N, CA, C, O and the ligand as a Tripos MOL2 file, in Angstrom:
@<TRIPOS>MOLECULE
protein
  229   227    58     0     0
PROTEIN
NO_CHARGES

@<TRIPOS>ATOM
      1 N           0.8350   -1.2060    0.0010 N.3       1 MET1
      2 CA          0.0000    0.0000    0.0020 C.3       1 MET1
      3 C           0.8680    1.2550    0.0000 C.2       1 MET1
      4 O           1.9500    1.2950    0.5840 O.2       1 MET1
      5 N           0.3580    2.2580   -0.6690 N.am      2 LYS2
      6 CA          1.0060    3.5610   -0.6220 C.3       2 LYS2
      7 C           0.0850    4.5180    0.1200 C.2       2 LYS2
      8 O          -1.1310    4.3310    0.1440 O.2       2 LYS2
      9 N           0.6690    5.5330    0.7200 N.am      3 ALA3
     10 CA         -0.1280    6.4590    1.5100 C.3       3 ALA3
     11 C           0.4300    7.8710    1.4410 C.2       3 ALA3
     12 O           1.6170    8.0990    1.2090 O.2       3 ALA3
     13 N          -0.4980    8.8150    1.6560 N.am      4 LEU4
     14 CA         -0.1200   10.2260    1.7490 C.3       4 LEU4
     15 C          -1.0800   10.8890    2.7260 C.2       4 LEU4
     16 O          -2.2910   10.9260    2.5060 O.2       4 LEU4
     17 N          -0.5210   11.4080    3.8010 N.am      5 GLY5
     18 CA         -1.3570   12.0790    4.7900 C.3       5 GLY5
     19 C          -1.2530   13.5840    4.6610 C.2       5 GLY5
     20 O          -0.2600   14.1180    4.1650 O.2       5 GLY5
     21 N          -2.3030   14.2600    5.1200 N.am      6 CYS6
     22 CA         -2.2430   15.7310    5.1260 C.3       6 CYS6
     23 C          -1.0370   16.2060    5.9340 C.2       6 CYS6
     24 O          -0.3790   17.1790    5.5660 O.2       6 CYS6
     25 N          -0.7520   15.5090    7.0430 N.am      7 LYS7
     26 CA          0.3960   15.8840    7.8840 C.3       7 LYS7
     27 C           1.7060   15.7800    7.1110 C.2       7 LYS7
     28 O           2.6490   16.5280    7.3700 O.2       7 LYS7
     29 N           1.7610   14.8410    6.1530 N.am      8 ASP8
     30 CA          2.9750   14.6780    5.3450 C.3       8 ASP8
     31 C           3.2850   15.9180    4.5170 C.2       8 ASP8
     32 O           4.4370   16.1890    4.1770 O.2       8 ASP8
     33 N           2.2170   16.6730    4.1980 N.am      9 VAL9
     34 CA          2.4510   17.8850    3.4100 C.3       9 VAL9
     35 C           2.2680   19.1400    4.2600 C.2       9 VAL9
     36 O           2.0980   20.2410    3.7360 O.2       9 VAL9
     37 N           2.3060   18.9560    5.5900 N.am     10 GLY10
     38 CA          2.3200   20.0980    6.4900 C.3      10 GLY10
     39 C           0.9660   20.6840    6.8320 C.2      10 GLY10
     40 O           0.8750   21.8220    7.2930 O.2      10 GLY10
     41 N          -0.1010   19.9010    6.6060 N.am     11 VAL11
     42 CA         -1.4400   20.3800    6.9450 C.3      11 VAL11
     43 C          -1.9090   19.6740    8.2160 C.2      11 VAL11
     44 O          -1.7980   18.4530    8.3230 O.2      11 VAL11
     45 N          -2.4360   20.4380    9.1820 N.am     12 GLU12
     46 CA         -2.9350   19.8640   10.4310 C.3      12 GLU12
     47 C          -4.2710   19.1870   10.1770 C.2      12 GLU12
     48 O          -5.3200   19.8270   10.2540 O.2      12 GLU12
     49 N          -4.2380   17.8990    9.8760 N.am     13 CYS13
     50 CA         -5.4440   17.1530    9.5420 C.3      13 CYS13
     51 C          -5.0660   15.6940    9.6420 C.2      13 CYS13
     52 O          -3.9500   15.3160    9.2860 O.2      13 CYS13
     53 N          -5.9910   14.8580   10.1260 N.am     14 SER14
     54 CA         -5.6330   13.4540   10.3690 C.3      14 SER14
     55 C          -5.8940   12.5510    9.1540 C.2      14 SER14
     56 O          -5.6510   11.3460    9.2110 O.2      14 SER14
     57 N          -6.3890   13.1360    8.0570 N.am     15 PHE15
     58 CA         -6.7000   12.3220    6.8740 C.3      15 PHE15
     59 C          -5.4440   11.7130    6.2540 C.2      15 PHE15
     60 O          -4.4120   12.3690    6.1110 O.2      15 PHE15
     61 N          -5.5680   10.4390    5.8920 N.am     16 VAL16
     62 CA         -4.4870    9.7810    5.1530 C.3      16 VAL16
     63 C          -5.1100    9.0870    3.9360 C.2      16 VAL16
     64 O          -5.9980    8.2470    4.0820 O.2      16 VAL16
     65 N          -4.6500    9.4350    2.7650 N.am     17 ALA17
     66 CA         -5.1020    8.7780    1.5360 C.3      17 ALA17
     67 C          -4.2510    7.5420    1.3270 C.2      17 ALA17
     68 O          -3.0250    7.5830    1.4290 O.2      17 ALA17
     69 N          -4.9450    6.4120    1.0230 N.am     18 LYS18
     70 CA         -4.2020    5.1740    0.8080 C.3      18 LYS18
     71 C          -4.6350    4.5300   -0.5020 C.2      18 LYS18
     72 O          -5.7720    4.6980   -0.9440 O.2      18 LYS18
     73 N          -3.7240    3.7990   -1.1120 N.am     19 GLY19
     74 CA         -4.0740    3.1100   -2.3450 C.3      19 GLY19
     75 C          -2.9610    2.1860   -2.7820 C.2      19 GLY19
     76 O          -1.8740    2.1570   -2.2060 O.2      19 GLY19
     77 N          -3.2750    1.4220   -3.8350 N.am     20 LYS20
     78 CA         -2.2690    0.4600   -4.3230 C.3      20 LYS20
     79 C          -1.1790    1.1550   -5.1200 C.2      20 LYS20
     80 O          -0.0240    0.7280   -5.1310 O.2      20 LYS20
     81 N          -1.5680    2.2260   -5.7830 N.am     21 THR21
     82 CA         -0.5920    2.9360   -6.6180 C.3      21 THR21
     83 C          -0.5310    4.4080   -6.1970 C.2      21 THR21
     84 O          -1.4300    4.9320   -5.5390 O.2      21 THR21
     85 N           0.5500    5.0390   -6.5990 N.am     22 THR22
     86 CA          0.7140    6.4650   -6.3200 C.3      22 THR22
     87 C          -0.4370    7.2650   -6.9390 C.2      22 THR22
     88 O          -0.9630    8.1860   -6.3140 O.2      22 THR22
     89 N          -0.8230    6.9090   -8.1680 N.am     23 GLU23
     90 CA         -1.8960    7.6510   -8.8370 C.3      23 GLU23
     91 C          -3.2140    7.5560   -8.0660 C.2      23 GLU23
     92 O          -3.9590    8.5320   -7.9660 O.2      23 GLU23
     93 N          -3.4910    6.3670   -7.5220 N.am     24 GLU24
     94 CA         -4.7100    6.1740   -6.7470 C.3      24 GLU24
     95 C          -4.6870    7.0480   -5.4900 C.2      24 GLU24
     96 O          -5.6870    7.6700   -5.1330 O.2      24 GLU24
     97 N          -3.5450    7.0810   -4.8390 N.am     25 VAL25
     98 CA         -3.3880    7.9050   -3.6370 C.3      25 VAL25
     99 C          -3.5830    9.3820   -3.9830 C.2      25 VAL25
    100 O          -4.2650   10.1040   -3.2560 O.2      25 VAL25
    101 N          -2.9950    9.8270   -5.0780 N.am     26 LEU26
    102 CA         -3.0960   11.2350   -5.4580 C.3      26 LEU26
    103 C          -4.5300   11.6020   -5.8130 C.2      26 LEU26
    104 O          -4.9730   12.7160   -5.5350 O.2      26 LEU26
    105 N          -5.2580   10.6740   -6.4260 N.am     27 LYS27
    106 CA         -6.6610   10.9260   -6.7810 C.3      27 LYS27
    107 C          -7.4890   11.1200   -5.5110 C.2      27 LYS27
    108 O          -8.3020   12.0410   -5.4240 O.2      27 LYS27
    109 N          -7.2730   10.2450   -4.5310 N.am     28 LYS28
    110 CA         -8.0090   10.3710   -3.2610 C.3      28 LYS28
    111 C          -7.6200   11.6470   -2.5280 C.2      28 LYS28
    112 O          -8.4720   12.3250   -1.9540 O.2      28 LYS28
    113 N          -6.3510   11.9660   -2.5490 N.am     29 ALA29
    114 CA         -5.8750   13.1850   -1.8920 C.3      29 ALA29
    115 C          -6.4940   14.4140   -2.5500 C.2      29 ALA29
    116 O          -6.8530   15.3750   -1.8700 O.2      29 ALA29
    117 N          -6.6180   14.3770   -3.8750 N.am     30 ALA30
    118 CA         -7.1990   15.5120   -4.5990 C.3      30 ALA30
    119 C          -8.6670   15.7030   -4.2110 C.2      30 ALA30
    120 O          -9.1130   16.8300   -3.9940 O.2      30 ALA30
    121 N          -9.4150   14.5990   -4.1250 N.am     31 GLU31
    122 CA        -10.8240   14.6780   -3.7170 C.3      31 GLU31
    123 C         -10.9380   15.2690   -2.3190 C.2      31 GLU31
    124 O         -11.7740   16.1370   -2.0670 O.2      31 GLU31
    125 N         -10.0910   14.7910   -1.4160 N.am     32 HIS32
    126 CA        -10.1060   15.2670   -0.0410 C.3      32 HIS32
    127 C          -9.7510   16.7580    0.0210 C.2      32 HIS32
    128 O         -10.3930   17.5280    0.7360 O.2      32 HIS32
    129 N          -8.7460   17.1440   -0.7180 N.am     33 ALA33
    130 CA         -8.2870   18.5350   -0.6760 C.3      33 ALA33
    131 C          -9.3630   19.5040   -1.1740 C.2      33 ALA33
    132 O          -9.5280   20.5930   -0.6260 O.2      33 ALA33
    133 N         -10.0910   19.0960   -2.2200 N.am     34 THR34
    134 CA        -11.1340   19.9880   -2.7410 C.3      34 THR34
    135 C         -12.3110   20.0720   -1.7740 C.2      34 THR34
    136 O         -12.9120   21.1350   -1.6160 O.2      34 THR34
    137 N         -12.6450   18.9500   -1.1220 N.am     35 LYS35
    138 CA        -13.7870   18.9480   -0.2000 C.3      35 LYS35
    139 C         -13.4830   19.6120    1.1320 C.2      35 LYS35
    140 O         -14.3300   20.3080    1.6910 O.2      35 LYS35
    141 N         -12.2770   19.3980    1.6410 N.am     36 HIS36
    142 CA        -11.9910   19.7820    3.0200 C.3      36 HIS36
    143 C         -10.9730   20.8990    3.2000 C.2      36 HIS36
    144 O         -10.8600   21.4560    4.2920 O.2      36 HIS36
    145 N         -10.2430   21.2300    2.1670 N.am     37 HIS37
    146 CA         -9.2110   22.2370    2.3470 C.3      37 HIS37
    147 C          -9.3570   23.4390    1.4160 C.2      37 HIS37
    148 O          -8.4300   24.2330    1.2530 O.2      37 HIS37
    149 N         -10.5330   23.5570    0.8110 N.am     38 GLY38
    150 CA        -10.8210   24.7520    0.0300 C.3      38 GLY38
    151 C          -9.9690   24.9370   -1.2130 C.2      38 GLY38
    152 O          -9.8390   26.0460   -1.7310 O.2      38 GLY38
    153 N          -9.3800   23.8270   -1.6950 N.am     39 ILE39
    154 CA         -8.6250   23.9290   -2.9520 C.3      39 ILE39
    155 C          -9.6190   23.7500   -4.0990 C.2      39 ILE39
    156 O         -10.2240   22.6880   -4.2480 O.2      39 ILE39
    157 N          -9.7790   24.7880   -4.8960 N.am     40 LYS40
    158 CA        -10.7980   24.7450   -5.9580 C.3      40 LYS40
    159 C         -10.3950   23.8090   -7.0780 C.2      40 LYS40
    160 O         -11.2010   23.0310   -7.5880 O.2      40 LYS40
    161 N          -9.1210   23.9030   -7.4500 N.am     41 LYS41
    162 CA         -8.6600   23.0510   -8.5370 C.3      41 LYS41
    163 C          -7.2940   22.4860   -8.1820 C.2      41 LYS41
    164 O          -6.3660   23.2250   -7.8500 O.2      41 LYS41
    165 N          -7.1860   21.1670   -8.2560 N.am     42 VAL42
    166 CA         -5.9020   20.5350   -7.9740 C.3      42 VAL42
    167 C          -5.0580   20.5660   -9.2500 C.2      42 VAL42
    168 O          -5.2860   19.8090  -10.1940 O.2      42 VAL42
    169 N          -4.1010   21.4480   -9.2400 N.am     43 THR43
    170 CA         -3.2650   21.6390  -10.4320 C.3      43 THR43
    171 C          -2.1270   20.6240  -10.4710 C.2      43 THR43
    172 O          -1.9000   19.8790   -9.5180 O.2      43 THR43
    173 N          -1.4250   20.6150  -11.5900 N.am     44 LYS44
    174 CA         -0.2810   19.7140  -11.7430 C.3      44 LYS44
    175 C           0.7900   20.0430  -10.6940 C.2      44 LYS44
    176 O           1.4900   19.1520  -10.2130 O.2      44 LYS44
    177 N           0.9080   21.3210  -10.3490 N.am     45 ASP45
    178 CA          1.8880   21.7180   -9.3340 C.3      45 ASP45
    179 C           1.5960   21.0570   -7.9870 C.2      45 ASP45
    180 O           2.5070   20.5950   -7.2990 O.2      45 ASP45
    181 N           0.3000   21.0190   -7.6200 N.am     46 TYR46
    182 CA         -0.0640   20.3380   -6.3770 C.3      46 TYR46
    183 C           0.3290   18.8720   -6.4620 C.2      46 TYR46
    184 O           0.9840   18.3350   -5.5690 O.2      46 TYR46
    185 N          -0.0830   18.2350   -7.5560 N.am     47 LEU47
    186 CA          0.1800   16.8070   -7.7010 C.3      47 LEU47
    187 C           1.6710   16.5110   -7.6710 C.2      47 LEU47
    188 O           2.0950   15.5370   -7.0480 O.2      47 LEU47
    189 N           2.4660   17.3310   -8.3300 N.am     48 ASP48
    190 CA          3.9110   17.1090   -8.3400 C.3      48 ASP48
    191 C           4.5040   17.2450   -6.9460 C.2      48 ASP48
    192 O           5.3940   16.4810   -6.5710 O.2      48 ASP48
    193 N           4.0130   18.2160   -6.1760 N.am     49 SER49
    194 CA          4.5700   18.3970   -4.8360 C.3      49 SER49
    195 C           4.0930   17.2880   -3.8910 C.2      49 SER49
    196 O           4.8350   16.8520   -3.0110 O.2      49 SER49
    197 N           2.8570   16.8390   -4.0820 N.am     50 TRP50
    198 CA          2.3530   15.7630   -3.2180 C.3      50 TRP50
    199 C           3.0500   14.4410   -3.5180 C.2      50 TRP50
    200 O           3.3650   13.6630   -2.6180 O.2      50 TRP50
    201 N           3.2810   14.2130   -4.8020 N.am     51 ARG51
    202 CA          3.8710   12.9510   -5.2440 C.3      51 ARG51
    203 C           5.1710   12.6260   -4.4940 C.2      51 ARG51
    204 O           5.4600   11.4640   -4.2110 O.2      51 ARG51
    205 N           5.9370   13.6560   -4.1810 N.am     52 LYS52
    206 CA          7.2100   13.4590   -3.4770 C.3      52 LYS52
    207 C           7.0290   12.9080   -2.0780 C.2      52 LYS52
    208 O           7.9440   12.3200   -1.5020 O.2      52 LYS52
    209 N           5.8190   13.1070   -1.5320 N.am     53 HIS53
    210 CA          5.5800   12.7020   -0.1410 C.3      53 HIS53
    211 C           4.8330   11.3730   -0.0110 C.2      53 HIS53
    212 O           4.6120   10.8850    1.0980 O.2      53 HIS53
    213 N           4.4490   10.7960   -1.1420 N.am     54 VAL54
    214 CA          3.7820    9.4890   -1.0880 C.3      54 VAL54
    215 C           4.7940    8.4580   -0.6050 C.2      54 VAL54
    216 O           5.9210    8.3940   -1.0960 O.2      54 VAL54
    217 N           4.3720    7.6570    0.3610 N.am     55 HIS55
    218 CA          5.3080    6.6850    0.9390 C.3      55 HIS55
    219 C           4.6330    5.3170    1.1090 C.2      55 HIS55
    220 O           3.4120    5.2020    1.0020 O.2      55 HIS55
    221 N           5.4230    4.3100    1.3670 N.am     56 GLU56
    222 CA          4.8910    2.9680    1.6070 C.3      56 GLU56
    223 C           4.1900    2.9370    2.9610 C.2      56 GLU56
    224 O           4.6710    3.5220    3.9310 O.2      56 GLU56
    225 N           3.0560    2.2540    3.0180 N.am     57 ALA57
    226 CA          2.3200    2.1450    4.2850 C.3      57 ALA57
    227 C           1.9640    0.6900    4.5390 C.2      57 ALA57
    228 O           1.3420    0.3750    5.5530 O.2      57 ALA57
    229 ZN         -6.8940   16.9650    5.1930 Zn       58 ZN58
@<TRIPOS>BOND
     1     1     2 1
     2     2     3 1
     3     3     4 2
     4     3     5 am
     5     5     6 1
     6     6     7 1
     7     7     8 2
     8     7     9 am
     9     9    10 1
    10    10    11 1
    11    11    12 2
    12    11    13 am
    13    13    14 1
    14    14    15 1
    15    15    16 2
    16    15    17 am
    17    17    18 1
    18    18    19 1
    19    19    20 2
    20    19    21 am
    21    21    22 1
    22    22    23 1
    23    23    24 2
    24    23    25 am
    25    25    26 1
    26    26    27 1
    27    27    28 2
    28    27    29 am
    29    29    30 1
    30    30    31 1
    31    31    32 2
    32    31    33 am
    33    33    34 1
    34    34    35 1
    35    35    36 2
    36    35    37 am
    37    37    38 1
    38    38    39 1
    39    39    40 2
    40    39    41 am
    41    41    42 1
    42    42    43 1
    43    43    44 2
    44    43    45 am
    45    45    46 1
    46    46    47 1
    47    47    48 2
    48    47    49 am
    49    49    50 1
    50    50    51 1
    51    51    52 2
    52    51    53 am
    53    53    54 1
    54    54    55 1
    55    55    56 2
    56    55    57 am
    57    57    58 1
    58    58    59 1
    59    59    60 2
    60    59    61 am
    61    61    62 1
    62    62    63 1
    63    63    64 2
    64    63    65 am
    65    65    66 1
    66    66    67 1
    67    67    68 2
    68    67    69 am
    69    69    70 1
    70    70    71 1
    71    71    72 2
    72    71    73 am
    73    73    74 1
    74    74    75 1
    75    75    76 2
    76    75    77 am
    77    77    78 1
    78    78    79 1
    79    79    80 2
    80    79    81 am
    81    81    82 1
    82    82    83 1
    83    83    84 2
    84    83    85 am
    85    85    86 1
    86    86    87 1
    87    87    88 2
    88    87    89 am
    89    89    90 1
    90    90    91 1
    91    91    92 2
    92    91    93 am
    93    93    94 1
    94    94    95 1
    95    95    96 2
    96    95    97 am
    97    97    98 1
    98    98    99 1
    99    99   100 2
   100    99   101 am
   101   101   102 1
   102   102   103 1
   103   103   104 2
   104   103   105 am
   105   105   106 1
   106   106   107 1
   107   107   108 2
   108   107   109 am
   109   109   110 1
   110   110   111 1
   111   111   112 2
   112   111   113 am
   113   113   114 1
   114   114   115 1
   115   115   116 2
   116   115   117 am
   117   117   118 1
   118   118   119 1
   119   119   120 2
   120   119   121 am
   121   121   122 1
   122   122   123 1
   123   123   124 2
   124   123   125 am
   125   125   126 1
   126   126   127 1
   127   127   128 2
   128   127   129 am
   129   129   130 1
   130   130   131 1
   131   131   132 2
   132   131   133 am
   133   133   134 1
   134   134   135 1
   135   135   136 2
   136   135   137 am
   137   137   138 1
   138   138   139 1
   139   139   140 2
   140   139   141 am
   141   141   142 1
   142   142   143 1
   143   143   144 2
   144   143   145 am
   145   145   146 1
   146   146   147 1
   147   147   148 2
   148   147   149 am
   149   149   150 1
   150   150   151 1
   151   151   152 2
   152   151   153 am
   153   153   154 1
   154   154   155 1
   155   155   156 2
   156   155   157 am
   157   157   158 1
   158   158   159 1
   159   159   160 2
   160   159   161 am
   161   161   162 1
   162   162   163 1
   163   163   164 2
   164   163   165 am
   165   165   166 1
   166   166   167 1
   167   167   168 2
   168   167   169 am
   169   169   170 1
   170   170   171 1
   171   171   172 2
   172   171   173 am
   173   173   174 1
   174   174   175 1
   175   175   176 2
   176   175   177 am
   177   177   178 1
   178   178   179 1
   179   179   180 2
   180   179   181 am
   181   181   182 1
   182   182   183 1
   183   183   184 2
   184   183   185 am
   185   185   186 1
   186   186   187 1
   187   187   188 2
   188   187   189 am
   189   189   190 1
   190   190   191 1
   191   191   192 2
   192   191   193 am
   193   193   194 1
   194   194   195 1
   195   195   196 2
   196   195   197 am
   197   197   198 1
   198   198   199 1
   199   199   200 2
   200   199   201 am
   201   201   202 1
   202   202   203 1
   203   203   204 2
   204   203   205 am
   205   205   206 1
   206   206   207 1
   207   207   208 2
   208   207   209 am
   209   209   210 1
   210   210   211 1
   211   211   212 2
   212   211   213 am
   213   213   214 1
   214   214   215 1
   215   215   216 2
   216   215   217 am
   217   217   218 1
   218   218   219 1
   219   219   220 2
   220   219   221 am
   221   221   222 1
   222   222   223 1
   223   223   224 2
   224   223   225 am
   225   225   226 1
   226   226   227 1
   227   227   228 2
@<TRIPOS>SUBSTRUCTURE
     1 MET1         2 RESIDUE 1 A MET
     2 LYS2         6 RESIDUE 1 A LYS
     3 ALA3        10 RESIDUE 1 A ALA
     4 LEU4        14 RESIDUE 1 A LEU
     5 GLY5        18 RESIDUE 1 A GLY
     6 CYS6        22 RESIDUE 1 A CYS
     7 LYS7        26 RESIDUE 1 A LYS
     8 ASP8        30 RESIDUE 1 A ASP
     9 VAL9        34 RESIDUE 1 A VAL
    10 GLY10       38 RESIDUE 1 A GLY
    11 VAL11       42 RESIDUE 1 A VAL
    12 GLU12       46 RESIDUE 1 A GLU
    13 CYS13       50 RESIDUE 1 A CYS
    14 SER14       54 RESIDUE 1 A SER
    15 PHE15       58 RESIDUE 1 A PHE
    16 VAL16       62 RESIDUE 1 A VAL
    17 ALA17       66 RESIDUE 1 A ALA
    18 LYS18       70 RESIDUE 1 A LYS
    19 GLY19       74 RESIDUE 1 A GLY
    20 LYS20       78 RESIDUE 1 A LYS
    21 THR21       82 RESIDUE 1 A THR
    22 THR22       86 RESIDUE 1 A THR
    23 GLU23       90 RESIDUE 1 A GLU
    24 GLU24       94 RESIDUE 1 A GLU
    25 VAL25       98 RESIDUE 1 A VAL
    26 LEU26      102 RESIDUE 1 A LEU
    27 LYS27      106 RESIDUE 1 A LYS
    28 LYS28      110 RESIDUE 1 A LYS
    29 ALA29      114 RESIDUE 1 A ALA
    30 ALA30      118 RESIDUE 1 A ALA
    31 GLU31      122 RESIDUE 1 A GLU
    32 HIS32      126 RESIDUE 1 A HIS
    33 ALA33      130 RESIDUE 1 A ALA
    34 THR34      134 RESIDUE 1 A THR
    35 LYS35      138 RESIDUE 1 A LYS
    36 HIS36      142 RESIDUE 1 A HIS
    37 HIS37      146 RESIDUE 1 A HIS
    38 GLY38      150 RESIDUE 1 A GLY
    39 ILE39      154 RESIDUE 1 A ILE
    40 LYS40      158 RESIDUE 1 A LYS
    41 LYS41      162 RESIDUE 1 A LYS
    42 VAL42      166 RESIDUE 1 A VAL
    43 THR43      170 RESIDUE 1 A THR
    44 LYS44      174 RESIDUE 1 A LYS
    45 ASP45      178 RESIDUE 1 A ASP
    46 TYR46      182 RESIDUE 1 A TYR
    47 LEU47      186 RESIDUE 1 A LEU
    48 ASP48      190 RESIDUE 1 A ASP
    49 SER49      194 RESIDUE 1 A SER
    50 TRP50      198 RESIDUE 1 A TRP
    51 ARG51      202 RESIDUE 1 A ARG
    52 LYS52      206 RESIDUE 1 A LYS
    53 HIS53      210 RESIDUE 1 A HIS
    54 VAL54      214 RESIDUE 1 A VAL
    55 HIS55      218 RESIDUE 1 A HIS
    56 GLU56      222 RESIDUE 1 A GLU
    57 ALA57      226 RESIDUE 1 A ALA
    58 ZN58       229 GROUP 0 **** ****
């Protein structure tokens, strides 16, 4: 499993996106970010910066 938590990118939030692949994790993280963190559009810049923090879980 791969995972990316809000805390991993410096956001005070207990959400952790998990998935089999990095792309799956980033998709879940994007949904969460738009719903809960007021990000209107998840740009490539967001995805590129998040991708670096995806880790094995
Ligand atoms: Zn969050």
